N, C-alpha and C positions, 0 to 999 in steps of 0.2 A: 552607536549601530555598528555591529560586527559585519563586515563586508565580505570576509573570507573565513574559511574554516581554520586556516593557520593563525588568524588573528584571534579567534575564539579560543583555540588550544593554547596559544601563548598567554593570554589573559588569565585563563584558568590555572595554567602552571605558575604564573608569576604571582597571582593572588592567593593560591592555595584553596580556591573555591571551586566546587563542581561547575560544570557548564550549565546545569539546571539552575543553580543559584545566580549565575551571571545573567541569565535570561530573565529571571524574576526581577533582578535589580534594574536591568535595562527597561523593562516594562513600567516599573515604578517611575523611573526618571523621565520617560517619554510621555506617559499618560497622567503623571502627577497624581496618581491613585494610591491608596494605602495598600500595604503588602497583603493584608488580610483580604481586602476586596479582590485583588488579582488572584489570590490563592483559591478564594472561593469560587471565582469564575472557572478556574481550571479544574476545580474539584467537581463542578457541575458537568464539565465536559467528560470527566471520567465516569460519572454516574450515567451519563447518556450511553457511553460505550458499554458499560456493564449491562445496562438494561437491554440494549440491542442483542448482545450475546446471549442473555437469558431468554429473551423472546424468541430468538432464532432456534433455540434448543429446547423449547417447551412443547410438550405434547408431540403432535406429528410435524411440528415446525411451521414455517410461514411459506406462503406461495405468492409469486407475482401475478398481477391481473392477466398477463399473457399466457401463463401456464409454462413458460420456457424454464423457469428456475423455481426451486422451493423444495423444502424437505430433506435435502441431502445432507445438511449439518447434522440432523438427527440420525440419519442412516449411518453417518460416519461414527458418531458418538456410540451408537448401539454396537457397531462393529467393533470399536476399540474396546468397549466394556466386556465383550466376549472373551477378549484376550487373544494371545497368538497372533498379533499383528506384525507386520514386517518392519514398520517404522518406529514402533514403540510409542509409549503413551505421551511423552513430552511433545514430540513433533505432531502428533495426531490431535493433541489438545489445541495446539497452535492452528492446525488446519481447520478443525471444526469451528473454533471460535471466529476465525477469519470468514469461513463460509457463511456461518450464522449471521455475522454482521452484514455481509453483502446481500444475503437473502432478504434481510430486514429491509435493506435499502431498495431492492428490487420490488418488494411488496409494498412500497410507498410508506414504510415506517420511518422512524427517527433514528438517524445516525449522527456520528461526529465525523465530519470530513477531515481526513488526516492524511495527505493534505487535500483530498478531493472525495467526493462521494464514491467515485469508482474505485478508489484505493483505500476506502474506509475499514476494511477488515484487516489489513496487514499489521498495523500497530497493536490493535487489541489482541489480535492473534498472538503476537509475541508476549504481550503483557500477561495475558491469562495463562499462558503456557508456563511462565516461570514464576507466577505468583506464589503458588503453593510450594514449589520446588525450593525457592529461596526464602519462603516465609515473609513475603513482602507485605507491609502494612498499607492502609489506604494512602497515607502520607507519602510513602515510597512509590506507589503507583502514580500519584499526581506528579512527583518528582520526575518520573519517566517522561511525562508529557511535556514538562518544561524543557527537559534536555532534548527531546525530539523536536521541539519547536525551534530551537536554536539552529540545528542542522537544516530543518525545512526552510527557515528564513533565508539562509544563505543560498540554498538551491533555488528557491523562488526568485531571489533577487539577481542571480547570476546566470540562470538557465531558464527553465520553465517547469511547472508542475501540472500542466493541463495536457491531456492526450490530444486535443485539437491543435496544440502548439508544437508538441514533440514526441508524440506516440506514448504508448503505454510505459516505456522506460521512464517518462516524465512523471507518471502517476504512481503505478506499483513500484517502479524502481526507486523513486524518491522516498516513498513511503518505507520500502524495504531498508534504505539506507538510514532514514530516521530512526526506525525501530532497532536496527543493529547498533547504533551509537547509544541509544538510551539503554539497551540491554547491558551494554558493556559498563556504562557508568554505574548502573544500579547493582551490577555484580561485582563492584570494586575495582574496575579497571581504570586506567589512567586517561586523561583527556586525549593523549595522542592515540591510544589504543582505540578509543571511540571514533576518532577520525579515520583510523585504518579500517575499522569495522564498516563505517559508512562507505568508504571508498571501494571496498571489496564487494559489498552488497550491490551498489550501483553498477560496478564493472561487470558483474555477473549477469546483469539484465540489460546492458547497453544494447541498444538497437531493437528492443522489444517494441513491436508495432501496436497501434490501437485499431482493432478491426471489429467493432462490436456488430454482432448479427442484428439486423433490422435497426441498427443505429441505437439500440437499447443497452443500458449498462447491465446485461445479464450474461450473455454468452460472447466471449470466454471470460468476461470480467470477474465473475464470482470466484472462479477456480484459479485465476491468476493471482488473486490475493492470498490463496493458500500457498502458492509457490513463493510469493513475496515474503510471507511470514517465515517459512522454512529457510529461505535463502538468508533472511536476516539473522536467525538464530545460528546458522552454520557460520556466517561471517563473523558474528560476535564471538563464537567460540574460537575461530581462527585467530582473531585479534588478541583475545585473552591468552591464548597459547604462545603469543609472541610473533605470529606470522604478519607479515606486512604486504602491502599491495604493490609496493615499488613505484607506482604512479600516484603521486600525492592527491589527496582528496579534491583540492581546488582544481587540479588538472582534470580529474575525472569529470567533475561538474561541467567544465568547459567542453570536454569531449562529448558529454551528453547533449549540450546545447548545439553543438556543430552537427552531430548525428540527427538530432531532432529537426534542424532546419533542413537537412538534406532529404528527409523522408518525403515521399510523394504524398500529395493530398489524400489519395485513396487509403493511406495507412495512418491517417491522423484523425480518427474519430468520425470519419464521414460515412462509414458503413459501405464503402465502395470497393474495398479491397481485402486481401487475406481471407480469414474465415467467412466474413460477411459476403464475399463474392463467390463462395463455393455454391454448387447447385443446391445442396441442402440448406445453405444459409439463405439463399434467395428464396427457396420454397417456404422456409419459416417466416420470412418477411411477408410473403404473400398471404400466408395463413393468418398473420396478425392484421395486416392493413388492407388485404383484399384489393390490390391494385396491380395492373400489368406493369412489368419491368423488364428492361433489357440492360445488362451489364457486360461490358467487355473489360476484363482485367487488363490494366494498362501495362503491366510487366510481362505479359505473354503475347507477342505480336501475332502468332499464328493460331491462337485459340479462338474458336468461334464465340460470338456473344452468347451469354446465358440469358434465356428467355424464360419467363415464367408468367403463367396466366391461371389464376385461381379458378377460372370458369371452364378450363379445359378438362 
């Protein structure tokens, strides 16, 4: 078991094997399963990801039962296909794939949690953005998942991956770091560069709060995955160009843990702070659940309570 990113990088450098291969070998040793069986299981995960992206981009898209989210991945794809975008095709493919995945999740569809359902769009967003650009085969796409799992394992064991434990930095932040590292490896970067990419990606999202409107994984979760995917691609490019984070990956993970522990409960998936506690956020909750509510944001002492009554 690799307990630190530094251990994972060192093992990869000394063995001459990519991190993705080390993770496959570790799983074989721990589970006593055949290589082919483990590979097939991860391939199935990839197929679930691929199907979710395709479903979210088919027809008019998919829509959540609440009506809060849906159809925007298709809108973005149509906009991209008309040309003359500001961000360019590569970034927008990442964004539309990420949004498509999370819209499928919000519509009660099947997704692959990477590492959570709320952050399930970030990794596929990156993967499908670079698939055609790099000419990646299905085998290489599966390899990316093994690499991402190595970084995710260390993050989970040393910090947290749940918004309820550490805010959205733990969900989308972790997913962005995992995706950045996997992108670097598949693009031919070194294990150390993969580590730097992960460190930069998480550093960029350090302190991101978890404030789901109405307590649902829709607003702002869907679009935060778009940012997670783009952040991962930018971090991967910076690492491949030779940029470093200065703060080592394991230190970044520890910083994320401490920041997460210091976040108030209102900003850790309770739906009581941040965007969820805005007047519009409360109104949307009332629209969905039809209950009277009073919220006083705990970080603003002089702000009057937010009251909402769907019957007024």
